[in-house]
C-alpha positions as CSV (number, residue, x, y, z in Angstrom):
1,X,122.7,93.7,100.7
2,X,119.1,94.9,100.1
3,X,117.6,91.5,100.6
4,X,117.6,91.2,104.3
5,X,115.7,88.6,106.2
6,X,113.1,89.7,108.8
7,X,114.5,89.7,112.4
8,X,112.6,89.4,115.6
9,X,113.3,91.9,118.4
10,X,112.1,91.2,121.9
11,X,111.0,94.3,123.8
12,X,111.4,94.8,127.6
13,X,107.8,93.7,128.2
14,X,108.5,90.3,126.6
15,X,106.5,90.9,123.4
16,X,108.2,90.8,120.0
17,X,108.4,92.9,116.9
18,X,109.3,91.4,113.6
19,X,111.2,94.0,111.5
20,X,113.4,94.2,108.4
21,X,116.2,96.8,107.9
22,X,117.5,96.8,104.3
23,X,121.1,97.7,103.5
24,X,122.0,97.3,107.2
25,X,125.7,97.8,106.4
26,X,125.1,101.1,104.5
27,X,124.3,103.8,107.0
28,X,125.2,106.4,104.4
29,X,121.8,105.6,102.8
30,X,119.2,107.7,104.6
31,X,116.7,105.5,106.5
32,X,113.0,105.6,105.8
33,X,110.6,103.8,108.1
34,X,107.3,102.4,106.6
35,X,104.4,101.7,108.9
36,X,101.5,99.7,107.5
37,X,97.7,99.6,107.8
38,X,95.8,97.5,110.3
39,X,95.3,93.8,109.2
40,X,98.3,93.4,107.0
41,X,102.1,92.9,107.3
42,X,105.0,95.1,106.5
43,X,105.3,93.3,103.1
44,X,102.4,95.4,101.9
45,X,105.1,98.0,101.2
46,X,107.2,95.8,99.0
47,X,106.6,97.7,95.7
48,X,107.4,101.0,97.5
49,X,110.5,99.6,99.1
50,X,111.9,98.6,95.6
51,X,111.5,102.2,94.4
52,X,113.1,103.7,97.5
53,X,116.1,101.4,97.0
54,X,116.4,102.7,93.5
55,X,116.5,106.2,94.8
56,X,119.3,105.6,97.3
57,X,117.4,105.0,100.5
58,X,117.4,102.1,102.9
59,X,114.1,101.0,104.6
60,X,113.0,99.9,108.0
61,X,109.6,98.1,108.2
62,X,107.9,96.2,111.0
63,X,104.7,94.2,111.7
64,X,102.1,95.7,114.0
65,X,101.3,93.7,117.2
66,X,99.6,90.4,116.5
67,X,100.3,90.7,112.8
68,X,102.9,88.7,110.9
69,X,105.8,87.8,113.2
70,X,104.9,90.3,115.9
71,X,103.1,89.3,119.1
72,X,100.5,91.3,120.9
73,X,101.7,93.8,123.5
74,X,99.2,92.7,126.2
75,X,95.8,91.0,126.4
76,X,94.6,94.0,128.6
77,X,92.9,96.0,126.0
78,X,93.0,99.2,128.0
79,X,96.8,98.9,127.9
80,X,97.0,98.9,124.1
81,X,97.5,102.5,123.0
82,X,99.3,104.3,120.2
83,X,101.6,105.8,122.8
84,X,102.8,102.3,123.7
85,X,103.0,101.2,120.1
86,X,105.1,104.2,119.2
87,X,107.4,103.7,122.2
88,X,108.0,100.1,121.1
89,X,109.1,101.3,117.7
90,X,111.4,103.9,119.3
91,X,113.0,101.1,121.4
92,X,113.5,99.1,118.3
93,X,115.0,102.0,116.4
94,X,117.3,102.9,119.3
95,X,118.4,99.2,119.7
96,X,119.6,99.0,116.1
97,X,121.6,102.2,116.3
98,X,119.5,104.5,114.3
99,X,119.6,108.0,115.8
100,X,117.5,109.7,113.1
101,X,115.0,108.7,110.5
102,X,115.0,110.6,107.2
103,X,111.3,110.0,107.0
104,X,108.4,108.1,108.6
105,X,105.8,107.1,106.1
106,X,102.6,105.5,107.4
107,X,99.3,104.6,106.1
108,X,96.2,104.5,108.3
109,X,97.2,103.0,111.7
110,X,100.8,103.4,110.6
111,X,100.3,107.2,110.0
112,X,98.6,107.7,113.4
113,X,101.5,105.8,115.1
114,X,103.9,108.0,113.2
115,X,102.4,111.3,114.4
116,X,102.4,110.0,118.0
117,X,106.0,108.8,117.6
118,X,107.2,112.2,116.3
119,X,105.4,114.0,119.2
120,X,106.8,111.7,121.9
121,X,110.3,111.4,120.5
122,X,111.2,114.9,119.0
123,X,114.2,115.1,116.8
124,X,114.1,111.5,115.5
125,X,111.9,112.0,112.4
126,X,113.1,114.6,109.9
127,X,110.2,114.2,107.5
128,X,106.7,112.9,108.2
129,X,104.3,111.5,105.5
130,X,100.8,111.1,106.8
131,X,98.6,108.9,104.6
132,X,94.9,108.1,104.8
133,X,94.3,108.1,108.6
134,X,91.6,109.1,110.9
135,X,92.6,111.9,113.4
136,X,91.0,110.6,116.6
137,X,89.1,107.7,118.2
138,X,85.4,107.7,117.4
139,X,84.6,109.0,120.9
140,X,87.0,111.9,120.6
141,X,85.8,112.7,117.1
142,X,82.2,112.5,118.1
143,X,81.3,109.9,115.4
144,X,79.8,106.4,115.5
145,X,82.1,103.5,116.5
146,X,82.5,101.3,113.5
147,X,85.3,99.3,115.0
148,X,83.7,97.6,118.0
149,X,80.9,95.7,116.1
150,X,83.6,94.1,113.9
151,X,85.5,92.8,116.9
152,X,82.3,91.7,118.5
153,X,81.3,89.7,115.4
154,X,84.7,88.0,115.4
155,X,84.7,87.1,119.1
156,X,81.1,85.8,119.0
157,X,81.7,83.7,116.0
158,X,79.1,85.6,113.9
159,X,81.9,86.3,111.4
160,X,85.1,84.6,110.4
161,X,88.4,86.4,110.3
162,X,88.7,85.6,106.6
163,X,85.3,87.3,105.9
164,X,86.2,90.3,108.0
165,X,89.5,90.7,106.1
166,X,87.7,90.4,102.8
167,X,85.4,93.3,103.9
168,X,88.4,95.3,105.0
169,X,90.0,94.9,101.5
170,X,86.8,96.0,99.9
171,X,86.6,99.1,102.1
172,X,90.2,100.0,101.3
173,X,90.1,99.5,97.5
174,X,86.6,98.8,96.4
175,X,85.3,95.6,94.7
176,X,85.6,97.1,91.2
177,X,89.3,97.7,91.6
178,X,90.0,94.4,93.3
179,X,88.1,92.6,90.5
180,X,90.2,94.4,87.9
181,X,93.4,93.5,89.7
182,X,93.1,89.8,90.7
183,X,96.9,89.5,91.3
184,X,96.8,92.3,93.8
185,X,93.7,90.8,95.5
186,X,95.5,87.4,95.8
187,X,98.6,89.2,97.1
188,X,96.7,91.0,99.8
189,X,94.8,87.9,100.8
190,X,98.2,86.2,101.5
191,X,99.5,89.1,103.5
192,X,96.3,89.7,105.5
193,X,96.1,86.0,106.4
194,X,98.9,86.7,108.8
195,X,96.6,88.8,111.0
196,X,95.4,87.2,114.2
197,X,92.1,88.0,115.9
198,X,94.1,89.1,119.0
199,X,96.2,91.4,116.8
200,X,93.1,92.8,115.1
201,X,91.4,93.4,118.5
202,X,94.4,95.0,120.3
203,X,95.2,97.4,117.4
204,X,91.6,98.4,117.2
205,X,91.7,99.0,121.0
206,X,94.5,101.5,120.4
207,X,92.3,103.3,117.8
208,X,89.4,103.3,120.3
209,X,91.4,104.6,123.2
210,X,90.5,107.9,124.8
211,X,94.2,108.8,124.4
212,X,93.9,108.7,120.6
213,X,93.6,112.2,119.3
214,X,96.1,113.6,116.8
215,X,94.6,117.0,116.7
216,X,96.2,118.4,119.9
217,X,99.6,117.0,118.7
218,X,99.4,118.6,115.3
219,X,101.3,121.8,116.0
220,X,103.7,120.0,118.3
221,X,104.7,117.5,115.7
222,X,105.4,120.1,113.0
223,X,107.5,122.1,115.4
224,X,109.4,119.5,117.4
225,X,112.3,118.6,115.1
226,X,110.2,117.4,112.1
227,X,111.4,119.6,109.3
228,X,108.7,118.9,106.8
229,X,105.3,117.3,106.7
230,X,103.3,115.9,103.8
231,X,99.6,114.8,104.2
232,X,98.2,112.5,101.5
233,X,94.7,111.1,101.1
234,X,92.7,109.2,98.6
235,X,89.8,111.1,97.0
236,X,87.5,108.1,97.6
237,X,88.5,107.5,101.3
238,X,85.2,108.4,102.9
239,X,85.4,111.7,104.7
240,X,89.1,111.6,105.2
241,X,89.9,114.3,102.6
242,X,88.0,116.8,104.8
243,X,89.3,115.6,108.2
244,X,92.9,115.3,106.9
245,X,92.8,118.8,105.4
246,X,91.8,120.0,108.8
247,X,94.7,118.1,110.4
248,X,97.1,119.6,107.8
249,X,95.7,123.1,108.6
250,X,96.2,122.5,112.3
251,X,99.8,121.5,111.7
252,X,100.3,124.6,109.6
253,X,98.7,126.9,112.2
254,X,100.6,125.4,115.1
255,X,104.0,125.5,113.5
256,X,103.9,128.3,110.9
257,X,105.4,125.8,108.4
258,X,104.2,125.0,104.9
259,X,102.5,121.7,105.3
260,X,102.0,119.8,102.0
261,X,98.5,118.4,101.3
262,X,97.5,116.3,98.4
263,X,94.2,114.5,97.5
264,X,94.9,111.6,95.1
265,X,92.2,111.3,92.4
266,X,90.2,108.0,92.3
267,X,92.2,106.6,95.2
268,X,90.9,104.8,98.3
269,X,92.2,104.1,101.7
270,X,95.3,102.2,100.6
271,X,96.2,104.9,98.2
272,X,99.8,103.8,97.8
273,X,98.4,100.6,96.2
274,X,95.5,101.8,94.0
275,X,97.1,105.1,93.1
276,X,100.7,103.7,93.1
277,X,102.1,105.9,90.4
278,X,100.4,109.1,91.4
279,X,101.4,108.4,95.1
280,X,105.0,108.1,94.1
281,X,104.9,111.2,92.0
282,X,103.8,113.1,95.1
283,X,105.9,111.4,97.8
284,X,109.3,110.8,96.1
285,X,110.1,114.5,95.4
286,X,109.2,115.3,99.0
287,X,111.7,112.6,100.2
288,X,114.5,113.6,97.7
289,X,114.2,117.4,97.9
290,X,117.1,118.8,100.0
């Protein structure tokens, strides 16, 4: 059955991941893992999941720490890293008997986690789709830290979580698009309401960590069992078209492979939402091509 209820998995450290594996009794369907943005749940992929089912895949999704039904890894912010988050997902994948993922598709935080996962667990991911992500922590990238002030405002009470999430939606999609799509705005509001302040802070801690730098991993990922890589970015997603082109070039130079790179016109940070049709036109052939 495709309609599978979310399940909670307890990790060795005692924290929990909520996940859903569709078609659990159909291993002949190739498995695609979808990893979401910060500040929402795995349900943000629902429209994409439906299309993947129609094309013969099954799907594994999970909630990030402190989001939806997942608990934070640890209150020690220094211990919250993408390495740890990726290893938690590997433990989950292994526990449910999946030895290979046909593809890992992530957006933003989910993409960064996917690159780290592929580097740390070679041979598990066959195809990697990297969507709308920064390549390094602000300190490693040499840019201003836009994350810490957001957390500080929440912890001090200067801003409510609801207001912070509203600003996040606007950064992703723009007020004009949200106003033109009130149903999608309401849908995102419901999903994002399952974000906790602890989850927001600990996932941001992973993005601020000195360990977060995808650039040294670029060549390794593309040559460590990942057969193909596709990099996708929204045209309106700040400076990410430039930085993600550089990341794709580093993957190509490090592996000698042809790395796909696409800029989606008029799309923002959540390009699989505001450029849904165009995004599928790019990603589906990549997944289906043998």
